[in-house]
C-alpha positions, 0 to 999 in steps of 0.5 A, a space after each residue: 500500500 503506497 501511503 501519502 503521509 507516514 507517521 513514524 514514531 518512537 512511541 504509541 501516542 507520539 503521533 497522536 500527540 504531535 501531529 494529530 490535526 495535520 493526519 486528520 485534515 490530510 485524510 479528510 482531503 482523501 490522502 492515505 496517511 499511516 502510522 508506525 510505532 517503533 516501540 510499544 512504550 513498555 517503559 511508560 510509568 502508567 499502564 502496560 504494553 498491553 494497555 497502550 496496544 489496545 489504546 492506540 487501536 482505538 486512537 487509530 479508529 478515530 483517526 481513520 488511518 490506513 494502516 498502522 504497525 508496531 516495530 516492537 524495537 525496546 523502548 528507551 534501548 533502541 539506537 541509531 545503527 545499521 540493524 534499526 536503520 534497516 528496519 526502518 527502511 524496510 518500512 519506508 519501502 514498504 509504505 513509500 511515503 511522499 511525506 515522512 513525519 517523525 518526532 523532534 530533534 530535541 525533546 525532554 524524552 531521549 527516546 524522541 531524539 533517537 527516533 528523529 536521527 534513526 527516521 531521518 538516516 533511514 530516510 536518506 538511505 532507503 533511497 539508494 539502490 546499492 542498499 538491499 532489503 526485502 519485505 516477506 522475501 521479495 526484493 524491495 524496490 528504492 525509496 526516499 520520501 519527498 519531505 521529512 519533517 519533525 513534528 514538535 511534542 513537549 519541549 517548545 521549539 520554533 517550527 519551520 512551518 505550521 498547519 492550521 488544525 483549527 477544524 480538527 482540534 476538538 478531535 485531536 483532543 478526543 484522539 489523545 483521550 484514547 490513551 487514557 493511561 498517558 494523558 489526564 483522565 480522571 476516570 484512569 485509577 493510577 497512583 502514579 502521576 506523569 508530567 503528561 497525565 496532569 491537567 496542566 499538560 493539555 491545558 498547556 498543548 492548547 495554549 501552545 496550539 493556539 498561540 501558534 495559530 495566531 501567528 498564521 491567523 487561525 485558531 489552533 496550530 501544528 508546528 513543525 521543524 526540517 532539517 533542510 530548507 523548505 520552498 514553494 513555487 508559488 508564493 501565494 501558498 505561504 500564509 
């Protein structure tokens, strides 16, 4: 299945946190969108890997994703080496996305920066015809996405581009709330409190989205960075 947009994220809920609004927008526009989680988030302080699996499945339904899979790499211990790059290359060549999104380059969670480096390097290598990979025993053709972006999660990063998600803000919050073990939910019985499980975290997320939206003349926006210069063929596409 060829995808228009693919998000490869370190943990279940990273895609939802960083770019659920953008994914919803792309799906509404008729584009094929998928998410690949690198790990099951098994080292998380709240919930279990099995809970995260179920929550990711629920979020997938709410988003309307065309595909979602989990590579089951070791949470907290995956690295940017050849073995891991080859696994990500296989995914990129399998789905052949035009746009690839991943975690932020720098964030409070160390897995996020490592995932960004891993995906960035794999995306470049995936375009080399001399690098051979197989998928279910069949050779894969090289594929390099046209654009690789990094979403913004917890730490503030000045974005290179902002996407108006005003029409999808309420849906984004509903998708995040599918991860009951991770984000604030007064009905979830868990004694351990984390940075993202407090009510203030979602309030901060909304405030940041509103500020970014205000900058581009929208109600809410999601921001992305890019490791190369971005260009358009028509300046009227900018706002």
